[in-house]
C-alpha positions in Angstrom: -16.6 8.1 -32.6 -19.2 5.3 -34.2 -19.2 2.3 -31.5 -19.4 0.0 -34.8 -15.4 1.6 -35.6 -14.6 0.6 -32.2 -15.7 -3.1 -32.4 -13.5 -3.7 -35.7 -10.8 -5.6 -35.8 -7.3 -3.2 -35.2 -6.2 -4.5 -39.0 -9.4 -3.1 -40.2 -8.6 0.1 -39.5 -6.2 1.7 -41.7 -8.6 4.3 -43.1 -8.4 7.8 -40.9 -11.5 8.6 -39.4 -11.0 12.2 -40.0 -8.4 14.2 -43.1 -8.5 17.2 -40.5 -4.6 17.5 -38.9 -4.1 20.1 -36.0 -2.3 23.6 -37.2 -3.0 25.6 -33.6 -1.8 28.8 -34.1 0.4 30.3 -30.7 2.3 28.6 -28.0 -1.5 27.4 -26.4 -1.4 23.3 -26.8 -3.8 21.4 -29.1 -4.4 17.8 -28.5 -4.7 14.7 -31.4 -6.3 11.8 -30.9 -4.9 9.4 -33.2 -7.1 6.3 -33.5 -5.9 4.8 -36.7 -2.7 2.9 -38.3 -2.7 5.4 -41.2 -2.3 7.9 -38.6 0.2 6.5 -36.6 2.8 6.0 -39.7 2.6 9.6 -39.7 4.1 10.2 -36.2 7.2 7.9 -37.1 10.2 9.8 -37.4 9.0 11.8 -34.1 8.1 8.5 -32.5 11.3 6.8 -33.0 13.3 10.0 -32.0 11.6 10.7 -28.5 11.3 6.6 -27.5 14.0 5.1 -25.3 11.9 2.4 -24.2 11.5 -1.0 -26.6 8.4 -1.6 -24.5 7.2 1.3 -26.7 8.7 1.0 -29.9 6.8 1.7 -32.8 7.5 -1.8 -34.4 6.8 -3.6 -31.7 3.6 -1.4 -30.9 2.4 -2.4 -34.6 3.5 -5.7 -34.5 1.6 -6.5 -30.7 -1.7 -5.0 -32.8 -0.9 -7.6 -35.4 -0.9 -10.8 -33.0 -3.2 -9.8 -30.7 -7.1 -10.5 -31.1 -7.9 -8.1 -27.6 -6.0 -4.9 -29.2 -8.9 -3.0 -30.8 -7.3 0.7 -32.1 -4.5 2.7 -31.2 -5.2 5.6 -28.7 -2.3 7.6 -28.7 -3.0 11.1 -27.7 -0.1 13.6 -29.4 -0.3 17.4 -27.6 1.2 20.2 -30.3 2.6 23.6 -29.5 3.4 25.7 -32.6 2.0 23.5 -35.2 4.8 20.7 -34.1 4.4 17.9 -31.7 5.6 18.2 -28.2 5.0 15.3 -26.1 2.8 11.8 -26.8 1.0 9.1 -24.5 1.4 6.2 -26.5 -1.9 3.9 -25.2 -4.3 1.5 -26.7 -7.8 0.3 -26.3 -7.8 -3.3 -25.4 -11.0 -5.6 -24.9 -9.6 -8.3 -22.8 -10.5 -10.7 -19.9 -8.9 -8.7 -16.5 -7.3 -10.9 -14.2 -8.1 -9.7 -10.4 -5.3 -12.3 -8.7 -4.4 -12.8 -4.9 -1.1 -14.0 -5.1 -0.8 -16.5 -8.0 -4.8 -17.3 -7.4 -7.4 -15.8 -10.2 -10.4 -14.6 -8.0 -12.0 -12.7 -10.6 -11.5 -12.1 -14.4 -14.3 -9.6 -15.6 -14.2 -8.7 -19.5 -13.3 -5.0 -19.7 -12.4 -2.1 -22.3 -9.0 -0.9 -21.2 -7.4 1.8 -22.2 -3.9 0.8 -21.4 -0.8 3.1 -21.8 2.5 1.5 -22.2 5.4 1.2 -20.4 7.9 4.1 -21.6 5.0 5.5 -23.3 5.2 9.2 -22.4 7.4 10.9 -25.3 8.6 14.5 -25.5 8.5 17.2 -23.4 6.2 16.4 -20.8 6.2 19.5 -18.6 3.2 19.8 -15.8 1.2 21.8 -18.3 1.6 19.2 -21.1 0.4 16.9 -18.6 -2.6 18.9 -17.0 -3.7 19.0 -20.8 -3.3 15.2 -21.8 -5.0 14.0 -18.7 -8.3 15.9 -19.3 -8.4 14.7 -22.6 -7.9 11.7 -21.0 -10.5 11.9 -18.7 -13.1 13.1 -21.8 -12.5 9.8 -23.0 -13.2 7.6 -20.0 -16.0 10.2 -19.5 -17.4 9.4 -23.4 -17.3 6.0 -22.9 -14.2 5.1 -24.8 -12.9 2.9 -21.9 -14.1 1.4 -18.2 -11.0 2.4 -17.2 -7.2 3.9 -18.3 -4.0 2.1 -16.8 -0.3 3.5 -17.0 2.2 1.8 -16.4 5.2 2.7 -14.3 4.5 5.8 -12.9 6.9 7.3 -10.0 5.0 7.9 -6.5 4.7 11.3 -6.1 6.2 12.8 -9.7 4.7 15.2 -11.2 2.5 12.9 -13.2 1.5 11.0 -10.0 0.5 14.3 -8.1 -1.1 15.4 -11.1 -3.4 12.6 -11.2 -4.3 12.8 -7.7 -5.8 16.1 -8.9 -7.4 15.7 -11.7 -9.2 13.0 -10.9 -11.3 12.2 -7.7 -11.1 9.1 -5.3 -13.7 6.9 -6.4 -12.3 7.2 -9.8 -8.6 6.1 -9.2 -7.8 3.3 -7.9 -6.3 1.8 -4.6 -3.7 -0.1 -3.3 -1.9 -0.6 -6.6 1.5 -2.5 -6.2 4.7 -0.9 -6.4 7.5 -3.0 -7.7 11.5 -2.3 -7.1 13.0 -1.3 -10.4 16.9 -2.0 -10.3 19.1 -0.6 -13.2 22.9 -0.3 -13.2 25.4 2.5 -14.7 27.8 0.8 -16.6 31.4 1.7 -15.9 33.8 2.3 -19.4 35.1 -1.7 -19.1 33.9 -5.3 -17.5 36.9 -5.6 -15.7 36.0 -2.4 -13.8 32.3 -3.9 -13.1 33.3 -6.8 -11.9 35.8 -4.7 -9.7 32.7 -2.8 -8.4 30.6 -5.7 -7.2 31.2 -7.0 -3.9 34.0 -8.9 -2.6 32.4 -12.1 -2.2 30.0 -12.0 -5.3 33.4 -11.8 -7.7 34.5 -14.9 -5.9 31.2 -16.7 -6.3 31.3 -16.1 -10.1 34.8 -17.0 -11.0 34.2 -20.3 -8.5 31.8 -21.2 -10.0 33.0 -20.5 -13.3 36.3 -22.6 -12.8 34.1 -25.8 -11.3 32.5 -25.7 -14.4 35.4 -25.6 -16.3 37.2 -28.1 -14.3 33.8 -30.8 -14.3 33.2 -30.6 -18.2 36.4 -29.6 -20.0 36.4 -28.4 -23.2 32.8 -28.7 -23.4 31.2 -25.7 -22.6 30.2 -23.2 -25.0 27.9 -19.8 -25.0 25.8 -19.4 -28.7 24.8 -15.8 -29.2 22.2 -15.0 -30.8 21.9 -11.6 -32.5 19.7 -12.0 -35.9 15.9 -11.8 -36.6 16.8 -15.2 -38.5 17.9 -16.9 -35.3 15.0 -15.9 -33.3 13.2 -19.0 -33.7 16.3 -20.8 -32.7 16.9 -18.8 -29.8 13.2 -19.6 -28.4 13.3 -23.4 -29.4 16.5 -23.4 -27.8 15.5 -21.5 -24.8 12.1 -23.4 -24.2 14.3 -26.6 -23.3 15.4 -25.0 -20.8 12.5 -22.5 -19.6 9.8 -25.5 -19.1 11.9 -27.3 -16.3 11.7 -23.7 -14.7 9.6 -23.4 -11.2 8.0 -20.0 -13.0 6.9 -22.3 -16.1 5.0 -24.4 -13.1 3.5 -20.8 -12.1 2.6 -20.3 -15.6 5.0 -17.0 -15.8 8.6 -16.4 -17.4 9.3 -17.0 -20.7 6.9 -18.6 -23.2 7.7 -18.7 -27.0 4.1 -16.9 -28.0 3.3 -15.2 -30.8 3.5 -12.0 -29.8 6.9 -12.6 -27.7 8.6 -13.7 -30.7 7.5 -10.8 -32.8 8.9 -8.6 -30.2 12.3 -10.1 -30.2 11.8 -9.9 -34.7 10.9 -6.3 -34.2 14.0 -5.7 -32.2 16.4 -7.8 -34.1 15.4 -6.2 -37.5 17.1 -2.8 -35.7 20.2 -4.7 -34.3 18.8 -4.9 -30.7 18.2 -8.7 -29.4 21.0 -10.1 -27.4 20.2 -13.7 -26.6 22.9 -15.8 -25.2 22.7 -19.8 -24.0 24.9 -21.9 -22.3 25.9 -25.5 -23.8 27.1 -27.4 -21.5 28.1 -31.2 -23.9 25.6 -29.8 -26.0 22.7 -29.3 -23.5 21.6 -25.9 -23.2 21.3 -25.8 -19.2 20.9 -21.5 -19.0 19.8 -18.5 -21.2 19.5 -14.5 -21.1 17.8 -12.8 -23.8 17.4 -8.9 -23.8 16.9 -6.4 -25.8 19.3 -3.2 -26.5 17.5 0.0 -27.2 19.8 2.9 -28.4 22.4 2.8 -24.9 20.3 0.8 -22.5 20.3 -3.3 -22.6 17.1 -4.5 -21.0 16.9 -7.6 -19.5 13.6 -9.7 -20.5 14.6 -13.4 -19.7 16.8 -15.6 -17.6 16.5 -19.1 -16.3 18.6 -22.3 -16.6 18.2 -26.2 -15.7 18.3 -27.2 -12.3 20.0 -30.3 -13.0 23.4 -27.8 -13.2 22.2 -25.6 -10.3 25.5 -26.2 -8.3 27.5 -24.2 -10.9 25.1 -21.0 -10.9 24.3 -21.4 -14.8 22.3 -18.3 -14.8 24.9 -16.4 -13.2 27.6 -17.1 -15.4 25.6 -17.1 -18.1 23.9 -13.3 -17.4 27.6 -12.2 -16.8 28.8 -13.4 -20.2 25.4 -11.0 -21.7 26.9 -8.0 -19.5 30.7 -8.8 -20.9 29.1 -8.3 -23.7 27.5 -4.5 -23.4 31.4 -3.3 -23.0 31.7 -4.4 -26.9 33.0 -1.2 -29.1 30.0 -2.3 -31.8 27.6 -2.9 -29.6 28.2 -0.4 -26.3 25.9 0.2 -24.0 26.1 2.4 -21.2 23.2 0.8 -18.9 21.7 -2.2 -17.6 18.0 -2.4 -16.9 16.4 -5.5 -15.4 13.2 -4.0 -14.6 10.9 -5.3 -12.0 11.5 -7.3 -9.1 14.0 -7.3 -6.3 16.0 -10.6 -7.0 19.2 -11.1 -5.2 21.3 -10.9 -8.1 19.5 -7.7 -9.4 20.4 -5.9 -6.0 24.3 -7.6 -6.6 25.1 -6.0 -9.7 22.1 -3.3 -9.9 23.8 0.3 -8.2 20.6 2.7 -9.1 16.7 1.8 -7.7 13.5 3.6 -7.7 9.8 2.2 -7.0 7.1 2.9 -9.8 4.0 1.0 -10.8 0.6 1.3 -12.4 -2.1 3.8 -12.0 -5.5 2.7 -12.8 -8.3 5.2 -13.3 -11.8 4.6 -14.2 -15.0 6.4 -15.9 -17.4 7.5 -13.7 -19.8 4.7 -14.4 -21.6 2.0 -13.1 -19.2 -0.3 -14.7 -16.4 1.9 -14.0 -17.2 1.9 -10.2 -17.8 -1.3 -10.1 -14.4 -2.4 -11.5 -12.9 -0.1 -9.1 -14.2 -1.3 -5.7 -13.3 -5.1 -7.0 -9.8 -4.0 -8.1 -9.1 -2.0 -5.3 -10.5 -5.1 -2.4 -8.4 -7.3 -4.4 -5.3 -5.5 -4.7 -6.1 -4.9 -0.8 -6.2 -8.2 0.0 -3.0 -9.5 -1.9 -1.0 -6.7 -0.1 -2.1 -7.6 2.8 -0.7 -10.9 2.2 2.6 -9.9 0.9 3.4 -7.7 3.9 2.4 -10.8 6.6 4.6 -13.4 4.2 7.6 -10.8 4.2 7.7 -10.6 7.8 7.0 -14.2 8.4 10.1 -16.3 8.6 8.0 -19.5 9.0 5.7 -18.0 5.8 9.0 -17.4 4.0 10.1 -20.5 4.7 7.3 -22.0 3.2 8.0 -20.5 0.3 11.1 -21.5 -0.6 9.9 -25.4 0.1 7.2 -24.9 -2.1 9.5 -22.9 -4.9 12.3 -25.9 -4.5 10.0 -28.8 -5.0 8.8 -27.2 -8.0 12.4 -26.6 -9.4 14.8 -27.7 -7.3 17.6 -25.7 -5.2 19.6 -22.5 -7.2 22.1 -19.9 -6.0 20.5 -17.9 -8.5 16.8 -16.6 -9.0 16.7 -17.1 -12.7 13.5 -15.6 -14.8 12.1 -12.3 -15.0 8.6 -13.1 -13.4 8.0 -10.3 -11.0 
């Protein structure tokens, strides 16, 4: 592909590079590389049918492309068998600064060309043979200089995908010490009462106690407001920002920010009836929020936080439980709630399923790719060693809690999804 095409803004690449369409015969696989918006739209039917993660939703994919200057073009690999799509890997080419951190401190920020494959973007029939064929195509893309490296989100250790990646890519082209994250979710029973009964007795008591205490201290002055429509997204963001600005996550530069991409994501989900925003008000003052997205039968938690002024009432817990209760409504029934990455205390209490997963980094066999691998792997190792030391040291854990407390104040439930 001509390099001038790669350097054009994403929104200017509507014209297909080629009008050739793949029509393979027999059962042998053929891969079609999709690099333009027009070709993406042709895939809408199968994409929406296969996708079960809002992060890989086609509407959100297109919304991100419109608002982010660092996205150069699509990079979607579609595998065909007998002339029909059998699976796809949803990615994009990005030209962006790569923040290499130790803890919350950025040490290096090189400018890179990255082939990024989205969370939930492995769609369709991901058999071992299909994975192998697609990874070979990815290797060709890196070898051809389309990117300095590739990042694949949320790969499960020792899965078929992980094993084939290790076979197809040599050690010098594979990242090392990539972080693993705890991914927790809950399979929901038939009723909210049954869900509550499944919680530890101590936590049920805590929930009821805080609920009664808040109602007693502010009689008739408590209200939960739900935001679900596209035209309510701006109001939701405005109200949530009043709370989020007070959280310690904001002091660290993480958590909820009303950026263009976040708002476009919420609008895209709201158009399909998926946004679930809930804000707890006390005396007309917003004090806690939970924002999630229901995608098909799964409710995905995205952001949660509370005003530390109301910390003794655990308002984050109250708004979370109110949001979960709505998962049992007949019209919006969800069978699963997914909290994503992070091993927060409230997730361990509520969730009954977990696994570890994390990114895998693959590099071009070039000077730029290999240099980036060494730099990132070394930074990841130091960060990993530091986290292990902190986790094992009681004194360091106390210092961490004191530091966070000074940024926000004490809390009985750790708020936003800042992992």
